[in-house]
C-alpha positions in Angstrom: 101.9 -60.0 235.3 103.2 -59.1 238.8 106.7 -59.8 237.5 106.3 -57.2 234.8 105.0 -54.6 237.2 108.0 -55.3 239.5 110.5 -54.9 236.7 108.8 -51.7 235.5 109.0 -50.3 239.0 112.7 -51.2 239.3 113.5 -49.7 235.9 111.7 -46.5 237.0 113.9 -46.4 240.1 117.1 -46.8 238.1 116.1 -44.0 235.8 115.0 -41.6 238.5 116.8 -38.2 238.6 120.1 -38.2 240.4 120.0 -36.4 243.7 122.8 -33.9 244.3 122.4 -34.0 248.0 124.8 -36.2 249.9 122.0 -37.6 252.1 120.0 -38.9 249.2 122.3 -41.1 247.1 121.4 -41.9 243.5 120.0 -45.3 242.6 122.6 -47.8 241.3 123.0 -48.2 237.5 124.9 -51.4 237.9 122.6 -53.7 239.9 121.0 -56.6 237.9 117.6 -56.1 239.7 115.9 -58.8 237.6 118.6 -61.4 237.9 116.7 -63.7 240.2 113.5 -63.7 238.1 112.8 -66.9 236.1 113.2 -66.6 232.3 114.1 -62.9 232.3 117.0 -61.3 230.5 117.9 -58.0 232.1 118.7 -55.3 229.5 121.6 -53.1 230.4 120.6 -49.4 230.7 124.2 -48.2 230.3 123.6 -46.4 227.0 120.5 -44.7 228.4 122.0 -43.5 231.6 125.7 -42.9 230.7 127.3 -39.6 231.3 130.0 -38.1 229.2 133.6 -38.0 230.2 136.6 -40.3 230.8 137.8 -41.9 234.1 141.6 -42.0 234.7 142.8 -45.0 236.6 146.4 -45.2 238.1 148.1 -48.1 239.8 149.7 -46.6 242.9 150.9 -49.8 244.5 149.9 -52.9 246.5 146.1 -52.8 246.4 145.8 -49.1 245.9 144.4 -47.7 242.6 143.7 -44.0 242.1 140.4 -43.3 240.3 139.9 -39.8 239.0 136.4 -39.0 237.7 135.3 -36.5 235.0 134.0 -34.3 237.8 137.4 -34.1 239.5 136.7 -36.5 242.4 139.9 -38.5 243.3 139.5 -41.9 245.0 142.2 -44.1 246.5 141.3 -47.8 247.2 142.5 -49.9 250.1 144.3 -46.8 251.3 147.1 -47.0 253.9 148.6 -43.7 253.2 151.7 -45.2 251.7 150.6 -45.3 248.0 149.2 -42.1 246.6 150.8 -41.7 243.2 151.1 -38.0 244.0 147.4 -37.5 244.2 145.5 -36.0 247.1 142.3 -38.1 247.4 138.9 -36.8 248.2 137.7 -40.3 249.1 139.5 -43.3 250.5 138.3 -46.8 251.0 139.9 -49.2 253.4 139.9 -52.9 254.4 141.5 -54.2 257.6 142.8 -57.7 256.9 146.3 -56.2 257.1 147.7 -52.8 258.0 148.9 -52.3 254.4 145.2 -51.8 253.5 144.1 -49.2 256.0 145.2 -46.5 258.3 143.5 -45.2 261.5 145.2 -41.9 261.1 144.5 -40.6 257.6 145.2 -37.1 256.5 142.4 -35.0 258.1 142.0 -33.2 254.8 140.5 -36.4 253.3 136.8 -35.6 253.4 135.4 -39.2 253.0 137.1 -42.1 254.8 135.1 -45.3 254.1 135.9 -48.3 256.2 135.2 -51.7 254.7 134.4 -53.1 258.1 131.8 -51.9 260.6 132.7 -49.7 263.5 129.5 -50.8 265.3 127.0 -53.6 265.0 126.3 -55.4 261.7 128.2 -54.9 258.4 129.5 -51.7 257.0 126.9 -50.0 254.8 128.0 -47.3 252.3 125.8 -45.8 249.6 126.8 -42.2 249.0 127.2 -39.7 246.1 130.3 -37.6 246.0 130.3 -35.2 243.1 129.7 -37.4 240.0 130.4 -40.8 241.5 128.1 -43.1 243.5 129.9 -45.4 245.9 128.5 -48.5 247.5 129.9 -51.6 249.2 129.2 -55.4 249.4 130.5 -56.9 252.7 132.5 -60.1 252.7 134.2 -62.1 255.4 137.8 -62.4 256.3 140.0 -65.0 258.1 140.4 -64.1 261.7 141.7 -66.1 264.7 142.8 -69.7 264.4 141.4 -72.8 266.2 144.1 -75.4 265.8 145.0 -75.6 262.1 141.7 -74.0 261.0 141.3 -70.3 260.3 138.0 -69.0 261.6 136.1 -66.5 259.5 135.3 -63.0 260.8 131.9 -62.0 259.4 131.8 -58.8 257.3 135.4 -57.8 257.9 136.0 -56.8 254.2 134.1 -54.9 251.6 134.0 -55.0 247.9 133.7 -51.3 246.9 131.8 -50.3 243.7 132.2 -46.9 242.1 129.6 -45.9 239.5 130.7 -43.0 237.4 130.3 -41.8 233.8 128.1 -44.8 233.1 130.9 -47.2 234.2 130.7 -49.8 237.0 134.1 -50.1 238.7 134.7 -52.8 241.4 137.5 -53.3 243.8 137.5 -56.8 245.5 139.6 -55.7 248.4 141.2 -58.4 250.5 138.8 -61.1 249.5 139.2 -64.4 251.4 136.4 -66.6 250.1 134.3 -67.5 247.0 131.3 -65.4 246.4 127.8 -66.8 246.8 124.8 -65.9 244.6 123.6 -63.2 246.9 126.9 -61.4 246.7 127.1 -61.7 242.9 123.6 -60.2 242.7 124.5 -57.4 245.1 127.6 -56.6 243.0 125.7 -56.5 239.7 127.4 -55.6 236.5 131.0 -54.6 236.5 132.8 -53.0 233.5 136.1 -52.8 235.4 137.3 -55.0 238.3 140.4 -54.8 240.4 141.5 -58.3 241.5 144.1 -59.5 244.1 146.2 -62.2 242.5 148.7 -63.2 245.3 147.1 -66.6 245.5 147.7 -67.1 249.3 147.0 -64.1 251.5 143.6 -63.5 249.8 142.0 -66.3 247.8 143.7 -69.0 245.8 144.4 -68.3 242.2 141.9 -70.9 241.2 139.2 -69.3 243.3 140.1 -65.7 242.2 140.2 -66.7 238.5 136.8 -68.4 238.9 135.3 -65.1 240.3 137.0 -63.1 237.6 135.5 -65.3 234.9 132.1 -65.1 236.4 132.1 -61.3 236.7 133.4 -61.1 233.2 134.2 -57.4 233.3 135.5 -55.7 230.2 138.7 -54.7 232.0 140.4 -56.8 234.7 143.1 -55.0 236.7 145.4 -57.3 238.7 146.8 -56.1 242.1 148.3 -57.4 245.3 150.5 -59.7 243.3 153.7 -60.1 245.4 155.7 -62.8 243.5 152.9 -64.6 241.8 153.9 -65.1 238.1 151.4 -63.1 236.0 151.2 -66.1 233.6 149.7 -68.3 236.3 146.7 -66.0 236.7 146.4 -65.5 233.0 146.5 -69.2 232.2 143.5 -69.8 234.5 141.4 -67.5 232.4 141.1 -70.3 229.9 141.7 -68.1 226.9 138.6 -66.1 227.6 140.4 -62.8 228.2 142.8 -60.8 226.1 146.0 -59.6 227.8 147.6 -56.2 227.5 151.0 -55.4 229.2 151.4 -51.7 229.4 154.4 -49.5 230.2 152.3 -46.8 231.9 150.9 -46.6 235.4 147.7 -44.8 234.2 145.1 -45.1 231.5 141.9 -43.3 230.6 138.6 -45.1 229.9 135.1 -44.3 229.0 132.0 -46.3 228.3 132.7 -46.0 224.6 136.3 -47.0 224.8 135.9 -50.2 226.7 137.6 -53.1 224.9 135.3 -55.2 222.7 136.7 -58.4 224.2 137.3 -58.9 228.0 140.9 -57.8 228.6 143.4 -58.1 231.5 145.3 -54.9 231.6 148.6 -55.1 233.5 149.9 -51.6 234.4 153.4 -50.6 235.2 154.3 -51.6 238.7 151.9 -54.5 239.1 
């Protein structure tokens, strides 16, 4: 019975009223809070908690996607200042594996600059509400200095950022360098859309990245950070589990009701 009481408490937390104040972020709608309990299937609350409106997603370049929310919040991922798609962001996220994923001198008019690494002790911790979007992060490690032929890992140097808006759970894997353990999968929770680096070398191998992508099984997979990797090599590793759409546009609109029925890799212009 204590399991049932715990689940009831968690569901009540998820359905709690959303705070408008920045210092009291809303609870996550995407976390699978009962995932670790034995013999329990967690029922998605997406149709109960979903808000109206469409999210516009634009591929700007490299690992930068522009996310525009129904409440007119503009977000740029892995922001270096080079790729903006002509949008002036309200929020930028950054990772520091390479200088193409961050800048230490962002435009001062950008109100929220979220580092994927910690500027102090411990990992970066983000959980904030900006307008109609709740933003949080899941820290991961990055390759740092080398000892002989072995690359040593630098703890918590990268973040997977998750954007919860209009009932959608949108994840950006950043400059991911290693497989995800069960604790990180649980911390990520449900993803409806995931942005995945597919270079196969600078981040994680194509085999490793495709395994993560299959495990997350988001409705929409958006490749990025491709370099010269043939798109077919990544698609082939999906083992026929995902549809593929090659689009001529850099942008598309999506809502909870327009997610594809089958998991789909959408390749936007420029990828």
